[in-house]
C-alpha positions in Angstrom: 12.0 24.3 6.1 15.3 22.5 4.9 14.9 22.1 0.8 14.6 18.9 1.3 11.4 18.8 3.0 9.9 21.2 0.4 11.1 18.9 -2.5 9.6 15.7 -0.9 6.3 17.6 0.0 6.1 18.6 -3.5 6.9 15.4 -5.3 4.0 13.6 -3.0 1.9 17.1 -3.7 2.3 15.6 -7.8 2.1 12.2 -7.2 -1.1 12.5 -5.3 -2.3 14.9 -8.0 -1.5 12.9 -11.4 -2.7 9.6 -9.4 -5.9 11.3 -8.9 -6.2 12.2 -12.7 -5.3 8.6 -13.8 -7.5 7.3 -11.6 -10.4 9.8 -12.9 -9.0 9.0 -16.5 -8.0 5.5 -17.2 -11.6 4.1 -16.3 -13.5 6.1 -18.5 -11.5 5.3 -21.3 -11.3 2.2 -20.7 -15.2 2.0 -20.6 -15.5 3.7 -23.6 -13.0 1.8 -25.9 -15.1 -1.4 -27.5 -16.7 -2.2 -24.2 -13.6 -2.7 -21.6 -10.8 -3.8 -23.9 -8.6 -3.9 -21.0 -10.6 -6.3 -18.5 -11.3 -9.5 -18.5 -15.0 -10.8 -18.0 -17.7 -8.0 -16.9 -16.3 -4.9 -14.7 -17.4 -5.0 -10.7 -20.6 -3.0 -10.4 -18.6 -0.4 -7.9 -15.5 -0.3 -10.3 -16.2 3.4 -11.4 -17.6 4.8 -7.8 -15.0 3.1 -6.2 -12.3 4.9 -8.9 -14.1 8.2 -8.2 -13.8 8.1 -4.9 -10.3 7.5 -5.1 -9.6 10.0 -7.2 -11.7 12.7 -5.4 -9.6 11.8 -2.5 -6.4 12.2 -4.2 -7.1 15.7 -5.4 -8.2 16.6 -1.4 -5.2 15.2 0.0 -2.9 16.8 -2.9 -4.3 20.1 -2.1 -3.9 19.6 1.8 -0.4 18.6 1.1 0.1 21.7 -0.8 -1.8 24.3 1.4 0.5 22.3 4.4 3.8 22.7 2.9 2.8 26.7 1.7 2.2 27.3 5.5 5.6 26.0 6.4 7.3 28.1 4.3 
């Protein structure tokens, strides 16, 4: 596998991994800081479950992409 593809795969995995953690942590922090300090109005009822599902999906995709990268070496 050429080095450029390894680098692109690694960048993709790290982007998914960090994005997944950010999607998990940021809503929790926003919810605990003085009752939704960074939102205007009321948070939609499905906001937290959707962000959790997005975070889990990003984590799973990151693990799958890293396994694929390791298999292609």
